[in-house]
N, C-alpha and C positions, 0 to 999 in steps of 0.2 A: 358392396364395400368392404366386407370381411375377406372375400374371396381376393381382393385386390391387395389387401394388407397381410393376409393370413395370419391375423390375429385371432385365434379361437378363444383365447381367455378374455377378451374385452367385449365389453356390452356396445351395443349400437351408437351411444352417445360417444362413447371413448374413440370408437372407429372413426366416428365423423370428425372427432377433435383431430386425429392424426392426419386425416385426409385433408382438413382445412388447413394445417400447418404446412403440409407438404405442397400444397397449392399456393401458399401465400408467397412462394419464390425465397423464404428465408434458407432452403436447401442449398442455395448458392455458395453459403459459407463454407459448405464442406469440400474438403479437397482429398480425393482419392489418389494417394501416391503409391498404392499398391500395384499399379500398372495393370495386372491381369484380372484381379477379382471384380466382380460386379456387387455393388452393396444392394442388399434387399430394400425395398422402398421404405418397408415400415421402419427399418433402422435409420434411414435417412431422415425420417419424420421425428424418430427420438432425439437424433442429434440437432435437428432443427430448433427444438427447445431451448437450446444453448446450454454450456457446460455449466453454468450457475443454477440452473433450474432444479428445484427441490421437489419430489413427488410426495404428496400427502401419505403418511405412513401411519401404521398402527402405534399408538404411544407406547413408548418404553418407559414403565412405570419404575423400572430399577434407575433410569437416570432421572427421573422425577424425584425418587426418594434422595438421590444423591444431593440434588438441588436444595430438598427440603433441609437435610443435615448441615449443608454448607450455610444457608441462610440462616438458620437457628446458632451456629456457630459464631458469625459475624455479629447477629444482634447480641449475643451475650457477650462477646469481647467489647462491644460498644458501650454496654451498661457497666461492665467491669471497670473500664477506664474512666468513666464518670464517677464511680464509686472510688477509685484509687487514682486519681489524676497524676500524670507524669509532669513534673514540672521542667523537663528537659525541652529545650526548644527544638521542634522539628525541622531539621535543615533540608536542603535541597539534596544533599547527598544521601540523607536518612531516607527520604522519600523514593530515590532513585533505588536505594538497596531494597525497600519493602516491594517496588513493583517487580524486582529481579527475583524476589524469592517468590512471589505469586507465579511468575513465569516458569520458575525452575519447578515448582510443585506441579505446574500443568505438564512440564515435558516428563517428569518422572512419574505423574499419574498419582500422586499423593494428596493428601489433604493437609491442612493447616493444624497448628496444636490445638488440642480441646482447651475449652475455658471452664474454669472450676466452678462457675456459678449457672452453667447452662441446665443443668438439672433442676434448678431452682426457678428457672424462667419458663422451661417448654417441657411440657409431657410429650416427647417426640412420637411415642406410638399412638397416642391419641391423636394428635396433630396430623400425622401421616395417614392414619385411618380414616379421619373425616374428610381429609383433601381428595384420597382416592376414591372415597364414596361419591363425592360431589363431582369430580372430574368424569367417572363412569355414566354418571346421570346425563352429562351434557355431552358425552362423546357420540360422534356420528361413526358407524362402523361400517360405511360405505367406502373402504379404502380404495386407492387407485390401483387397479389390475394391472396397469402399463408396468408397474415394476416386474411383473413376470416378463414382459417384453424385454426389458433392461437385462434381465437375467440370462434370458436366450440369446440376446446381442452380446454379452459377456462369453458366453460358451462358443458362440460362432467366431469371435475374435480368437479365442484360444486354439480353436480347431484349425483356423486358417493362418495362424502364426502372424497377427496383425495387431498394432497397438492404436489407441485413441489418444491422441495428443494435442494440445493447443499448438497454434502457429504464432510466429513472432509478430510483433507490431498489431496484435489483436485482428489478424487478418482471417480468422475463422478457424476451423477444427480439421485437423489432419487424420486420415486413416493410412498408417505406414505399414509397411512391411518390417517385422521385428528385426530381421537379419540387415536391412538397410539402414535403420534406426542405430544399431549397434555398431554397424561399421562405421557411420560419421561420426559418433561418439569416440570410438577408438583412433580414428584417423586424427582427432584432434588432441586427443591425450598421447598419442605416439608421436606428436611433434615435439622434439626435443628442444626447439628454440623456447618453448614455453613450460614443457613438463619434463621431468625425469621419471623414469619408471622406479618404484620403489617396492617394499615388502611390508607385511604386516609386522615383521619383527622390527624393521627400522622405524615403523610409525609407533610401536609400542615404547621404544627406546626414546623416542623424541616426547611423548607423553610423560615417561618419568621424568626426563629433563625438564619438559615445562612445568610441573607440579613443584619441583624443587625450586625452580625460579620465581614461581608464584608464592611459594612460602617466604622467600626473601622479601619479595615485593610486598607482602600482606604487613610487613613491619612498619611501612610508612603510611599505612591507613588508620584511621580511628578504631578502637576497639571493637565498637559495636558492627562494623562494617567486616564481615568474615567472607573472602571470596570462596575459600574452600569450601563453605555451607551452601554454595549455590552449585548444586548438583546438575549437570546436564548429562554427559555421558562420554566415555572416552571413545569416541567415533570420530573420524574423519567426515570431510563434507561430502555430501552425495552429489555426484555430477550428472546433469542432463542437459537436453538442448531443446530450443524451440525452432522447429524448421523455418527457414526464411522463405516463405512461398511467394512473397512480394517480389522477389528477384528473381531472374533468370537461371534456370537450372536444366540439366539435361536428364539424368536418372532420379538423382534426389537432392533436394537443397540444402545448401550449408545451414548449419544450425548455430544459433546464438548460444555460447557456452554459459551455464548457470551453476553455480556452486552452492547448494542448500546447506547452511550452515546452523540449522534449526537445534540439533543437539551435538553440535560441535565442542571438543573439549576447551576450547580457548573463547567460547561464546561470551560469556560474561566479562571476560577480560576486553574483548573487542567492544561491549556495550558501555564498559567504564571508559573507555577512549573516546567514544562516541560523546559520552556526556562531559568529558572533559573538554573536547574540541568544538562542540557546537557553539557555546559562547564566543569562541575565537572568531567564529564565522562573521560575526556583527563588525567584524574590522575588515573584511572583505568587500570592497566599495564596488565591485565590478558584478555583485552577485544579484541574480533573479531567484526569488523565492517561489513564485508561481505565476500563471498567466495573469491573474488580477494584478500583482505587482508591475509587470510589464504594462498593462494598459494604463495603469495609473501614472506612469512616468511617461508614456507616449502622450496621454490627454494633455499633460501639462508641457511638453515639449513644443517650444515656438522656433521655427527655423526661418531666417531672413528671406524675404521672398526675392532678393537680388542675387542670391547667389545660386549656384548649382550643385546638386547632390544627387548621390547613387545610393541605393540601399544594397546592403551586402550581408551575407550569412555565411558563416565560417563554422566547420564541422572538424572536431579532432576525430582522426580515424583511430578505433579500435584503443580507446583512451584505456580502459583499466589493464589489458595486458602489456600496454606500451610504457606504463609509468616505471621508472626506476625506483626501488624500495630505498635506496640510500637517498635520493632526493626527497622522496615522501617524507622520510623521518627527518632529513634536515629543516626542510621549509615548516614542517609542522613544529618542530621544537622551537624555530625562530618565532612562530606565529603564538605559541604559548607564553614564551619569555617575554614577548611584546605585550600580550595581553594581561600578564601578570603586574607589569609596571603601570598600567592604566586603571586595572579594576582589581579588587580582591576575588578570586575564584572561589568556587564552592568548597574546595580544599587545594592547599597549595603543596605542590611537588616540584622538588628539586629538578635541575637539569637532567643529572643521572638518573633519578626515579622516574620521569617522564620518558626518558630514553628506553628504560626497561619495561615501562608499559607498551609503549610502540612495538617493541620486540616480542613481547607476549601475544600482541593483537595480530602482528603481521607476519611473523616468521615461521608459523607452523601451518602452511598453506597445503595442507594433504587432501586429497581427494579419492575416492573410491568408486568403481563401477563393476558389478559382477564379481565381487572379490578381489578385484586387481587394485593395486595401490599405486598412486602416483604423487609427486611433488612438484607443485608450481613455483618455480624458480625465478619466475620473470612476471612483472606485474602484481597488482593486487586482486584478491577474490572478489568478484562482482556481488556475492551474497554476504559477505562479510558486514556486520553491523556498523562498523566505523569506516567503511570503503568511501561513501558518499561525502562524508566531512574530509576525510585525507585527501580524495580527489580534487575536491573543490578547493582546498588551500593550495594544493601542489600545482594546479593548472593555473591559479590566480597568481602565483609567483613566478612561473615559467612564461605565461602568454603577456604578463604586465612587462616583463624584460622585452617583448619584442614590440609591443604596441605603446609603450608608455612614452609620453612627450611627443607624439605625432600631432602636429597643428591640424593635420586635414581631417582628423577624426572628430565629428560633431556629436555623436552619441556612440556609445559603446557599452553593451551589457551582455551578460554570459549566465546561461542556465547549464551548468556543469561542463558538458563537451559542446555544446552548441552556442555559438557566438553570434550576436547581432550587432552590425555596425553602419552607421550613417555616414558616408564620407563626403567632404566638400572637395569637389574635384576642379575647381577652377584653375589650379595650378598643377593638375596632373594630367599628363597628355595619355599615358596608358594606364589604365586602373589596374588590368590583371598583373602588369609587370610591377606595379607598385607593391600589391599585395605579395607577388612571389618573393620580393625582396624582404618585405616585412616579416612574413612566416617562414623564415628560415630558422630551423631548431635541430638539435643534434639527434633527437629520437623521436619526437613528436612529428607526425604527418598530418597535414592539415588539405581538406577541400574546401572551395569556396563557390558561391554564386553570386553574381552581380546582376541588378536590374535596375533600369532609371525610374521605372511606375510602379511595380508591383513584385513583392517578394513574399515568400511564405516562412514564417518562424514559429515553432511550437505548434500550437492550434490557430494561430492568427494569420490572416493574409493582410500585410501592410501595404497601403496604396499611398503613394506621392503624387497628389493633385497640383493644381493650378496655385501659384503663389506659395508652393511649398507646404501646403495644408496636407496633414497625415490623417488618413482614414482607415479603419480596420473593419475586417470581416471575418467570418468563420472560415478557418482552413480545415478541410476533411481529406485525409490521405485517401488514394484511390482504393485501398485494400480493406477500409474499414466498412464493414457490413451493417453496422447499427444495430446488433442484436441485443435489445434491452431486455431485462427481466421480465418473463412472461407473466401475465397477470393472473395464471393458474397457479403459479410457483408457490410452494408452502412457505410463505414469508408473511410477516403480519401486514395487515390492510395500510396501516399508517405509513409504513414504508415505501409500499407500492404507490400510495396517493402523492407521496412526496417526491417520487422520482420525476414525474413530468414537469414540477414546480423548480426542482434543482437543476435539470438540464435545461428548462426555459431561462433561469436566472442567468445561466452560462451565457446562453446566447445574447440575452440582453446588455451583459457586460461587454462582449467581444464586438458586436455590430455597432458602429458610430453612427451608422445611418438607420432611421426608421423603417423605411421600406425594406430595407436588406433583412432587418430583424424579423418584421413580419413574415416575410418569405420564408425564413428558415424556421420560424415557429411553426407555420403551416407544414412543411415538409415533415418535421418532427412529430407534428399531430398526427399525420397519416401514418409513420412507422409506429407510434404507440398503439393506434387503432389495429393495425395488422397483429400486434403482439396480445390482443385481447381486452385492451383497457375500456373502461365504460365511456361512451361518447359523450354523456352529460358532463360527467366529471372533467374530462379533457376540455371541453369546449369553455366551461366556466372558468378554469384555471387558464386557457389561452386569451380570454379576453382580460383577466388581471394582469398576465404578462405583457400584453401589449400595451396597456396603461401604465406600466411600472416605469419609474424614471431611471434612465441610466446613471445617473449621479449618484442615486441611492445605492444601485447595485455595485457600483465601484468603489463606493466608501469603505476604506478598510476596518474590519471587526476583529480580526484575528490580532491577538497581543504580540505575536512574534513579528507580523508585518508592521504593526503600530511601531514596535521598538526600533525595527531597522530603519523605517522612514524616519523616525524621530532622530535618529543619530546621522542620517546621510541626506535627508531632505525634509529638514523641519517645515520648510515653507509650504510644503505640498500638504502637510497634516494641518497647517493652519487654515488652509482653505476648506478642509472639512471640519473644521472647528473642533479639531482633536488635539488636546494640550498635553503638556508631561503630567498633568494631574489626573490622567485617565485612571479609573479605578477599576480594580479587578474584581470581579465577583468572588465573593468568598464561599466555599465550599460548605455545604450545609451537612454539619456532622450528626444530626438526628435522623438522616436518611439511610437506610439500608437497602441497598440494591440485590434484590433476589434474581439471580439468572437462572432461567428454567429453559429447557430446551423447546422449540415452538412446533405446536402442531395445529394445524388450521381446521382439522376436523374435530376439535373441542370447542364448543361454543361457550362463550362467557370465560375463557381460560384466564385471563388476567383478573379480572374481577373475582371469580372463584378462590384464586390463589391470595389476593389481598384479604379477602373477607376471612378465609381460614386462619390466617396469620394475626390478623388483627384480634379476633374471637381468642385465640390462644393466649395472646400478649395480655389482653384485659383480663383472662381469667386467673391470672398469676394471683396465689393466695398470699404471697410474701408482702407484707406491708413495706418492708425496707425498698422495693423496687418499683412499687406502683407508680410512684411520681415520676421516676425517670422512665418508665415503660410508656407512660401517658404521651410522652413528646417524640416517641420513636415513630417514625414513618416508612412502611414498607414499600418499596417502589419494584414493581415487577418489569424486568427487563427480560429480553429472549436472546437465546442464542440460536444458531442455525444447527440442523441435522444435516446429514450427508446429502451434498448436493450431486449432481450427475458426473461430475469430474472425479469426486471422490469414490463414486461407486465404481468407477472404470480402474481404479488403481488396483 
């Protein structure tokens, strides 16, 4: 077997694992777009694990030390504010600002301000020493040698000038020639209908202009909210593509353009715009929040049995690049002004101030690739924090003008650029002609599909049966490879155990017929088995899912969905016995979340961390703090270390 895989650094068990993965057929998710290269079998087997796979690695005690310091800092500040309570009310805007501060520190790789009483609560060196000693005692030093194979794979990619990238629509993993990938990116960026070539000097001047305008806008914000303190970096968005391998192509597939605005200069202005616009979306009455929302509405939709209907889906082609910035700003300003008249926003902006915020968020659409700068002059950035809210409001206004007041529409809902319509066609001779006439727009282009019995929308297949009864089942796109997280990935056990249950609940919600539900659960059961999950645990969960009531799975639990249904479909909520007096769960202020990198090769990892922190807290000799410390609960949560995708970057 070692000769087959040529993995000299792996033991017999690891070679057997690679061999099993390759023969499981999961390697069909790998698309070799290099045309001339032959990919070694052991490298295919590595990719078969999936890009989210995390190899068990030697613990980084440097990162664990950073987590200890951050947990002590948070616990100290928690105690400090109990001793010195701040009587100021914590507003939604203040909560948003605190979350942005945390994100800013993460981007800049800095820590929060130190607490003045931290040294009185913790003996940091003693705590770290005790924790390291305990963790090393429970550490299993048999690390995965497959990481060496990944290192060789990366070297092979560099030598052969190829890249490992994810494909569009979750259609698998692509191995592409570096030159082909770069040519497709430059082909899109050199399209002057969407992008203008720019320079670093032009971008630097735009940054200076942006910072000046941000200072002016800062004056309308509360004093405690300082946008200038939310440091990201003076960088444009990074441009990359996801190859559309699910569509026909000759040499290289077209790519879906993505602008990564993770550290862009106007990142937090865009997040502020998103914060302001999200409440306005409650007034968008054609909006679908998710699949569960769609299923709830269909479950309570009754169509008269004596009339004729057809099912229709409509798609807006290339939505983000097609939108006009002027229309986006106009519609968002109107939506915000209307919202201000109905409810009190988190903080009130004048029309001029809101217009300035829109410009700060949407007007600086610079992207870069390989030190080349471009300016996106058409449409809005796909990676912008406010893009979804802006697009939702704009499409609502534009499409409402086309379909509003049409008596033939029995049901109409929209998930961003995907629209689902049930048309009553008793008085329509040509449905296609009716849609062509209705969907005439200046710059938006539409495609549509019509079917009298069955149609696919989102991940749902909708069937119109006898007496106009609606039934739903799962729709799976042909390119979906169902590459679930592998059971041997370096993830916490509770997460891996919950995967089959959460995926099964999705099937329970979608399938309205019990026999279809059980059939899909069986298929999913076999897929999880092929990913190395325990047969016994899967079988017990499978039985519970088969007995789970669909009505219970459909019952809305998310507060956002409850609020939206309360405003637009209060009669549906009453059927689930949910009233306006639904109580939100209060946050437990005595819980401190200790975030540590997860290592599966340290036994009793969570218990050891909790024990060491609890012992240190209760050994504090300061009488003033003992009563407050007694109520503090350290809850250990885990962060993920580098997965396969990040290892290839």
